[in-house]
PAKE-925673 format. One record per residue (C-alpha): residue number from 1; residue in three letters; x, y, z. Coordinates in steps of 0.05 Angstrom, whole numbers. Each point is the difference from the previous one (the first is absolute). Layout:
PAKE-925673
<site n="NUM" res="ALA" x="X" y="Y" z="Z"/>
...
//
This chain:
PAKE-925673
<site n="1" res="MET" x="75" y="621" z="307"/>
<site n="2" res="ASN" x="-75" y="-19" z="-6"/>
<site n="3" res="LYS" x="-46" y="59" z="-3"/>
<site n="4" res="GLU" x="-71" y="-12" z="15"/>
<site n="5" res="ILE" x="-45" y="17" z="-58"/>
<site n="6" res="LYS" x="-58" y="43" z="24"/>
<site n="7" res="ASN" x="-67" y="5" z="-33"/>
<site n="8" res="LYS" x="-10" y="75" z="0"/>
<site n="9" res="VAL" x="-68" y="-6" z="-29"/>
<site n="10" res="ALA" x="-24" y="-44" z="55"/>
<site n="11" res="GLU" x="31" y="46" z="52"/>
<site n="12" res="SER" x="-31" y="62" z="-30"/>
<site n="13" res="LYS" x="-62" y="34" z="25"/>
<site n="14" res="LEU" x="-35" y="-10" z="-68"/>
<site n="15" res="ILE" x="-70" y="-32" z="1"/>
<site n="16" res="THR" x="-19" y="-37" z="-63"/>
<site n="17" res="ILE" x="-74" y="-4" z="-16"/>
<site n="18" res="ASP" x="-18" y="-55" z="-51"/>
<site n="19" res="LEU" x="-70" y="8" z="-29"/>
<site n="20" res="GLU" x="0" y="-75" z="-13"/>
<site n="21" res="ASP" x="-5" y="-10" z="76"/>
<site n="22" res="HIS" x="-67" y="32" z="-5"/>
<site n="23" res="TYR" x="-26" y="-41" z="-62"/>
<site n="24" res="PRO" x="-66" y="-33" z="21"/>
<site n="25" res="ILE" x="-8" y="-73" z="-16"/>
<site n="26" res="GLY" x="-54" y="-17" z="-50"/>
<site n="27" res="ASN" x="-9" y="-12" z="-73"/>
<site n="28" res="ARG" x="-14" y="62" z="-45"/>
<site n="29" res="VAL" x="-54" y="-10" z="-50"/>
<site n="30" res="ALA" x="-24" y="43" z="-56"/>
<site n="31" res="LEU" x="-74" y="-15" z="-15"/>
<site n="32" res="ASP" x="-17" y="24" z="-69"/>
<site n="33" res="ILE" x="-75" y="11" z="-3"/>
<site n="34" res="SER" x="-1" y="11" z="-74"/>
<site n="35" res="GLN" x="-12" y="-78" z="-7"/>
<site n="36" res="TRP" x="-68" y="13" z="33"/>
<site n="37" res="LEU" x="-21" y="54" z="-50"/>
<site n="38" res="PHE" x="-42" y="-11" z="-63"/>
<site n="39" res="GLU" x="49" y="-3" z="-59"/>
<site n="40" res="GLY" x="51" y="24" z="51"/>
<site n="41" res="VAL" x="-26" y="72" z="-1"/>
<site n="42" res="ILE" x="-72" y="5" z="24"/>
<site n="43" res="LEU" x="-22" y="-13" z="71"/>
<site n="44" res="ARG" x="-70" y="-30" z="-1"/>
<site n="45" res="GLU" x="-21" y="2" z="72"/>
<site n="46" res="LYS" x="-41" y="-65" z="0"/>
<site n="47" res="ASP" x="57" y="-41" z="-32"/>
<site n="48" res="PHE" x="53" y="34" z="42"/>
<site n="49" res="ARG" x="-37" y="-16" z="65"/>
<site n="50" res="ALA" x="-10" y="-73" z="-22"/>
<site n="51" res="LYS" x="75" y="-6" z="-12"/>
<site n="52" res="VAL" x="16" y="30" z="65"/>
<site n="53" res="LYS" x="-48" y="-47" z="36"/>
<site n="54" res="ASP" x="29" y="-61" z="-35"/>
<site n="55" res="HIS" x="74" y="18" z="10"/>
<site n="56" res="ASN" x="43" y="-39" z="50"/>
<site n="57" res="TRP" x="20" y="53" z="50"/>
<site n="58" res="GLU" x="35" y="-49" z="45"/>
<site n="59" res="GLN" x="61" y="-1" z="-47"/>
<site n="60" res="TYR" x="18" y="70" z="23"/>
<site n="61" res="ARG" x="8" y="-21" z="74"/>
<site n="62" res="ASP" x="55" y="39" z="32"/>
<site n="63" res="CYS" x="17" y="36" z="-65"/>
<site n="64" res="PHE" x="10" y="72" z="-17"/>
<site n="65" res="VAL" x="-44" y="15" z="-60"/>
<site n="66" res="ALA" x="4" y="54" z="-51"/>
<site n="67" res="LEU" x="-66" y="8" z="-39"/>
<site n="68" res="THR" x="20" y="19" z="-72"/>
<site n="69" res="ASN" x="-31" y="10" z="-68"/>
<site n="70" res="THR" x="44" y="-12" z="-61"/>
<site n="71" res="THR" x="-49" y="29" z="-49"/>
<site n="72" res="ASP" x="-25" y="70" z="-14"/>
<site n="73" res="ALA" x="-68" y="-16" z="31"/>
<site n="74" res="ILE" x="-27" y="49" z="49"/>
<site n="75" res="ILE" x="-15" y="-36" z="64"/>
<site n="76" res="PRO" x="-49" y="30" z="50"/>
<site n="77" res="ALA" x="25" y="7" z="72"/>
<site n="78" res="TRP" x="-56" y="-47" z="24"/>
<site n="79" res="ALA" x="32" y="-57" z="-39"/>
<site n="80" res="PHE" x="66" y="6" z="39"/>
<site n="81" res="MET" x="-39" y="10" z="63"/>
<site n="82" res="LEU" x="-40" y="-66" z="-14"/>
<site n="83" res="LEU" x="64" y="-38" z="-11"/>
<site n="84" res="THR" x="31" y="30" z="63"/>
<site n="85" res="ILE" x="-58" y="-25" z="40"/>
<site n="86" res="GLN" x="12" y="-69" z="-26"/>
<site n="87" res="LEU" x="73" y="2" z="12"/>
<site n="88" res="THR" x="6" y="32" z="66"/>
<site n="89" res="PRO" x="-15" y="-62" z="42"/>
<site n="90" res="TYR" x="57" y="-38" z="-34"/>
<site n="91" res="THR" x="55" y="52" z="-16"/>
<site n="92" res="LYS" x="51" y="41" z="38"/>
<site n="93" res="LYS" x="-11" y="60" z="-45"/>
<site n="94" res="VAL" x="-40" y="20" z="-61"/>
<site n="95" res="THR" x="13" y="61" z="-44"/>
<site n="96" res="VAL" x="-13" y="23" z="-71"/>
<site n="97" res="GLY" x="62" y="6" z="-42"/>
<site n="98" res="THR" x="62" y="-36" z="-21"/>
<site n="99" res="LEU" x="42" y="-46" z="43"/>
<site n="100" res="GLU" x="52" y="56" z="9"/>
<site n="101" res="GLN" x="-56" y="47" z="24"/>
<site n="102" res="LEU" x="-22" y="-55" z="48"/>
<site n="103" res="GLU" x="71" y="-5" z="28"/>
<site n="104" res="THR" x="3" y="75" z="7"/>
<site n="105" res="ILE" x="-64" y="0" z="40"/>
<site n="106" res="ILE" x="23" y="-57" z="45"/>
<site n="107" res="TYR" x="67" y="35" z="14"/>
<site n="108" res="THR" x="-33" y="68" z="12"/>
<site n="109" res="GLU" x="-45" y="-30" z="53"/>
<site n="110" res="ILE" x="60" y="-39" z="33"/>
<site n="111" res="LEU" x="45" y="61" z="-1"/>
<site n="112" res="SER" x="-55" y="47" z="26"/>
<site n="113" res="GLU" x="-4" y="-45" z="61"/>
<site n="114" res="LEU" x="75" y="-10" z="10"/>
<site n="115" res="ASN" x="26" y="20" z="67"/>
<site n="116" res="VAL" x="56" y="47" z="-19"/>
<site n="117" res="ASP" x="18" y="21" z="72"/>
<site n="118" res="GLN" x="60" y="-47" z="-2"/>
<site n="119" res="TYR" x="29" y="39" z="-58"/>
<site n="120" res="LYS" x="-1" y="69" z="32"/>
<site n="121" res="ASP" x="68" y="36" z="-8"/>
<site n="122" res="LYS" x="29" y="-64" z="-34"/>
<site n="123" res="LEU" x="42" y="-12" z="-61"/>
<site n="124" res="ILE" x="-43" y="-39" z="-46"/>
<site n="125" res="ILE" x="15" y="-41" z="-62"/>
<site n="126" res="ILE" x="-60" y="-23" z="-41"/>
<site n="127" res="LYS" x="22" y="-66" z="-32"/>
<site n="128" res="GLY" x="-6" y="3" z="-76"/>
<site n="129" res="CYS" x="4" y="-71" z="-27"/>
<site n="130" res="ALA" x="-62" y="-43" z="7"/>
<site n="131" res="ASN" x="-20" y="-68" z="-21"/>
<site n="132" res="LYS" x="-73" y="16" z="9"/>
<site n="133" res="PRO" x="-43" y="50" z="-41"/>
<site n="134" res="ILE" x="11" y="62" z="43"/>
<site n="135" res="PRO" x="-34" y="57" z="-37"/>
<site n="136" res="GLU" x="39" y="67" z="-8"/>
<site n="137" res="ASN" x="-54" y="35" z="36"/>
<site n="138" res="ALA" x="17" y="-41" z="63"/>
<site n="139" res="TYR" x="69" y="33" z="-1"/>
<site n="140" res="ILE" x="-31" y="69" z="-8"/>
<site n="141" res="LYS" x="-50" y="-13" z="56"/>
<site n="142" res="LEU" x="56" y="-26" z="47"/>
<site n="143" res="THR" x="42" y="60" z="-14"/>
<site n="144" res="GLN" x="-59" y="48" z="15"/>
<site n="145" res="VAL" x="-11" y="-36" z="66"/>
<site n="146" res="LEU" x="72" y="2" z="21"/>
<site n="147" res="GLN" x="22" y="69" z="-23"/>
<site n="148" res="PRO" x="-32" y="38" z="59"/>
<site n="149" res="ILE" x="34" y="-43" z="52"/>
<site n="150" res="ALA" x="65" y="-30" z="-30"/>
<site n="151" res="LYS" x="68" y="33" z="7"/>
<site n="152" res="SER" x="17" y="-24" z="-70"/>
<site n="153" res="ILE" x="-28" y="-45" z="-52"/>
<site n="154" res="MET" x="41" y="-40" z="-51"/>
<site n="155" res="TYR" x="-18" y="-51" z="-53"/>
<site n="156" res="GLY" x="36" y="-66" z="-17"/>
<site n="157" res="GLU" x="47" y="-39" z="42"/>
<site n="158" res="ALA" x="46" y="22" z="55"/>
<site n="159" res="CYS" x="60" y="-11" z="-45"/>
<site n="160" res="SER" x="-27" y="42" z="-57"/>
<site n="161" res="SER" x="-56" y="43" z="22"/>
<site n="162" res="VAL" x="-27" y="63" z="-34"/>
<site n="163" res="PRO" x="-13" y="58" z="47"/>
<site n="164" res="LEU" x="-68" y="29" z="-9"/>
<site n="165" res="PHE" x="-14" y="43" z="61"/>
<site n="166" res="LYS" x="36" y="29" z="59"/>
<site n="167" res="ARG" x="-35" y="42" z="53"/>
<site n="168" res="LYS" x="32" y="66" z="10"/>
<site n="169" res="LEU" x="19" y="17" z="70"/>
//
């Protein structure tokens, strides 16, 4: 007697959301401006402007750029603004901070614009394993976006999910 094997996961009403599906294409670059400071700690405006002017900005085409400073130097806001003006024609996104902070900002924007109507009253699993650098804050933001509308939210895989939220009836 041959019994047909059924894939109960595939037949279920669970909807899996994989944040990797929303990962935007483009290199992530940390641009450390300490290299443009006098002795790595003092911003001399004339020298800084000269280095900005002579820099090859084309190399950042279609990149996501995090402006960083790996020293204890105090950098005035106008310096980051000046760099942003140079980078904006080439890049997809510019921010001040680490690469992880850059990813958080990227995902916050993506998830803020996500059409969640399709998830209303649904059983949602947020996929946990990722091969791309998905920041933890992206999972938090997605949870916040889904909680008001989803019937339930779980984390992981359909075969071994962790229940997080179930709307009370």
